[in-house]
C-alpha positions in Angstrom: 26.2 -27.3 3.7 27.2 -28.7 0.4 25.9 -26.5 -2.3 27.8 -28.4 -5.0 24.8 -30.7 -5.2 21.9 -29.6 -7.5 19.0 -30.4 -5.2 15.7 -28.7 -4.5 16.7 -28.6 -0.9 19.8 -26.6 -1.7 17.8 -24.2 -3.9 15.4 -23.7 -0.9 18.3 -23.1 1.4 19.9 -20.5 -0.9 16.6 -18.7 -1.6 15.9 -18.5 2.1 19.3 -17.1 2.8 19.0 -14.6 -0.1 15.6 -13.4 1.2 17.0 -13.0 4.7 20.1 -11.1 3.6 18.0 -8.9 1.3 15.4 -8.3 4.0 12.8 -8.9 1.4 9.4 -7.7 2.6 7.7 -9.7 -0.1 9.7 -12.8 0.7 6.6 -15.0 0.6 6.3 -14.3 -3.1 9.7 -15.8 -3.6 9.1 -19.5 -2.9 12.0 -21.9 -3.6 9.5 -24.2 -5.3 9.2 -21.6 -8.0 12.7 -22.3 -9.2 13.9 -25.2 -11.3 17.1 -27.2 -10.7 18.0 -26.2 -14.3 18.7 -22.7 -12.9 20.9 -24.0 -10.1 24.1 -22.3 -11.2 22.3 -18.9 -11.7 20.8 -19.1 -8.2 24.1 -20.2 -6.7 25.8 -17.2 -8.4 23.3 -14.8 -6.9 23.5 -16.5 -3.5 27.4 -16.3 -3.5 27.2 -12.6 -4.5 24.6 -11.8 -1.8 26.5 -13.7 0.9 29.8 -12.0 0.1 28.5 -8.5 0.5 28.1 -6.8 3.9 25.8 -4.2 2.6 23.8 -3.9 -0.6 22.5 -0.7 -2.2 18.9 -0.3 -3.0 19.7 -0.6 -6.7 21.7 -3.8 -6.1 18.8 -5.3 -4.2 16.4 -4.3 -7.0 18.6 -5.8 -9.6 18.9 -9.1 -7.7 15.2 -9.3 -7.1 14.6 -8.7 -10.8 17.0 -11.4 -11.7 15.4 -13.9 -9.3 12.0 -13.0 -10.8 13.4 -13.7 -14.2 14.6 -17.2 -13.1 11.3 -18.2 -11.5 9.3 -20.8 -13.4 6.6 -19.4 -15.6 3.2 -20.9 -14.6 
């Protein structure tokens, strides 16, 4: 997978991998379509961090979910 390209498909892939890794119970609330390509670098940074770690503490998960919530498009 080539995450160097800022595409909606790559955003979707990264969001799905983040949700899986974080074991998000409310994953349905975190739809890839809620994110803009303008936030690509921020999403990629979160994705890279999540994928590097074997285990995440509860506080780390909460912080990451909060940050993803901040990046979501406001409707």
